[in-house]
C-alpha positions as CSV (number, residue, x, y, z in Angstrom):
1,M,3.2,-8.5,20.4
2,D,5.9,-6.8,22.3
3,I,8.2,-5.1,20.1
4,K,11.5,-3.2,21.3
5,P,12.0,-0.7,20.7
6,G,8.3,0.1,20.2
7,L,6.6,1.7,17.6
8,P,5.5,5.1,17.0
9,A,1.9,5.2,17.8
10,T,-0.2,5.9,14.9
11,D,-3.8,5.1,13.5
12,N,-2.6,4.2,10.2
13,F,0.3,1.6,9.7
14,Q,0.9,2.7,6.4
15,H,2.2,6.1,8.3
16,W,5.6,3.6,9.5
17,D,8.1,4.1,7.0
18,P,9.1,0.7,7.2
19,W,5.3,-0.7,5.8
20,R,6.1,1.2,2.2
21,T,9.3,-0.5,2.1
22,L,8.4,-4.0,3.0
23,V,5.4,-4.0,0.6
24,V,8.1,-3.5,-2.4
25,E,10.2,-6.1,-1.0
26,T,7.9,-8.1,-0.5
27,A,6.4,-8.2,-3.9
28,R,9.5,-8.4,-5.6
29,R,10.7,-11.6,-3.5
30,V,7.4,-13.1,-4.1
31,L,7.8,-12.5,-8.2
32,E,11.2,-13.6,-8.1
33,Y,10.3,-17.1,-6.3
34,T,7.0,-17.7,-8.5
35,G,7.0,-15.6,-11.4
36,G,4.2,-14.8,-13.1
37,T,1.6,-11.8,-12.3
38,L,0.8,-10.8,-8.8
39,V,-2.2,-9.0,-7.8
40,M,-1.7,-6.8,-4.9
41,P,-5.2,-5.3,-3.6
42,M,-4.5,-2.2,-1.3
43,T,-6.2,1.2,-0.3
44,V,-3.5,3.3,0.2
45,L,-5.1,7.2,0.6
46,V,-1.9,9.5,1.0
47,Q,-0.4,9.9,-2.5
48,S,2.8,10.4,-1.6
49,Y,2.8,6.7,0.2
50,W,1.4,5.4,-3.4
51,R,3.9,7.2,-5.2
52,E,7.0,5.6,-2.9
53,I,5.3,2.1,-3.1
54,S,4.7,2.3,-7.3
55,D,8.2,4.2,-7.8
56,G,9.8,0.9,-5.8
57,L,8.0,-1.6,-7.8
58,S,8.9,0.3,-11.3
59,A,12.5,0.1,-9.9
60,H,12.4,-3.5,-9.8
61,G,10.2,-3.7,-13.2
62,I,7.5,-5.1,-11.7
63,P,4.7,-3.8,-13.7
64,I,1.6,-2.0,-12.3
65,Q,-1.7,-1.5,-13.8
66,H,-3.6,0.3,-11.1
67,L,-7.1,0.3,-10.7
68,Y,-9.3,2.8,-9.0
69,S,-12.5,2.8,-7.5
70,T,-15.2,5.6,-5.9
71,P,-18.5,4.4,-4.0
72,T,-21.1,6.2,-5.5
73,R,-23.6,5.5,-2.9
74,P,-21.5,4.6,0.6
75,R,-22.6,3.0,2.8
76,S,-20.8,5.1,5.1
77,A,-20.4,9.1,5.4
78,T,-17.3,8.2,7.1
79,V,-15.5,5.9,4.4
80,Y,-16.7,8.2,1.4
81,R,-14.9,11.4,3.5
82,T,-12.0,9.4,4.2
83,I,-11.8,8.3,0.1
84,R,-12.1,12.0,-0.8
85,T,-10.0,14.0,1.5
């Protein structure tokens, strides 16, 4: 994909500011179109990013039921270390 101007280099697309706004806007529009309940499985490890998304959803009156799980026996030490930091 050739995007001009180029996107900033990052190892995680969640660091791009537009991503978090688009999550909220996409959820709002899908619910506006379909109604009902929207299930959005996500892993957001940066607390300020989660706050930005959850505050945005709340601002549009979209109820949130946040479920959190932590591996007890991780398959990979890297996964466990990433989640714990």
